N, C-alpha and C positions, 0 to 999 in steps of 0.2 A: 689660377688654377682652383677648381671647385672643391669646397671644404667637405671633407667626408669624415665620419665617425668610425674609426678602426679599434676594435677591442679583441683581446685574447682573454678568455676566461678559463680558469682551471684552479685545481686544488693546491698547486705550487709544487706539484710532483715534477720530475725531470722531464717528461715528454710535454708537459704544460709549458716549461721554460723553453724548451727547444723550439716549440712553436712560436713562443713570443719573440724569442731572438730572431728567427727566421722572418717572421713578418715584419719587424722592426727593420731589419737589414734591407728587405725588398722595398718597403715603404720609403726608406730613405734614399735608396738608388733611384727612385720614381721622382721623388721630390723631398728635398730635405726639410721642408715646413711640415710635412705630414707627421702626425703623432699617432702613437698606439698605446692604448692604454691595457694595462695588465690587471685584471680583476681576479682575486682569490676568494671572493664572497660565493660560497655555494648557493646562497638564496637567490642570487643574480642568475646563476646558472638554471635554476629550477623555474625561475620566472620566464625563461625563454623557452620553457617546455622541452629542454634538453637534459637527457639522463645520462649522457657519457661526456667526459672531457678528455682533452682539451676542446674549445669552441672557439673558433674563428667568426667574428661578427663584423659585418661593414653596415652602417646606417640601421641597425636594429635588425638586420636580416642574417640569419645563420647561414653561413658559407659552409662550414664543415664541423662536424662534431664527432668526437671520438677518434680522430685521425690527425696525422700531420701532412698536409698537403705538400706537393712540390714547390719549389721555389717559382716555377713557370705558372703553376695553378694560383698561387698567391697573387703574383703580379697581374694575371689575367684579371682576376677577381676585382682587384684594387682599380685597374685601369678601365674596366667596364662601368665601374661606379663613378668613376671621375667624367668619363666621355658621355655620361647619360644627360 
């Protein structure tokens, strides 16, 4: 399976943690070798040009910012990157 870089960035707030847990669960259901990085460094969020969190990123592309996508949206985003 193609290696992809999955990250959740946030301040550590409850919604950021919720997004991280959802992304982690969906990723593990797709392939147990997928890793999800949780970053709480605000400068990393700013570097992406995003002003709201949580941020869901795959291969340095912002998928969502300021919202928690559904599990289906997360799954579709991950699979579309894997299948490219």
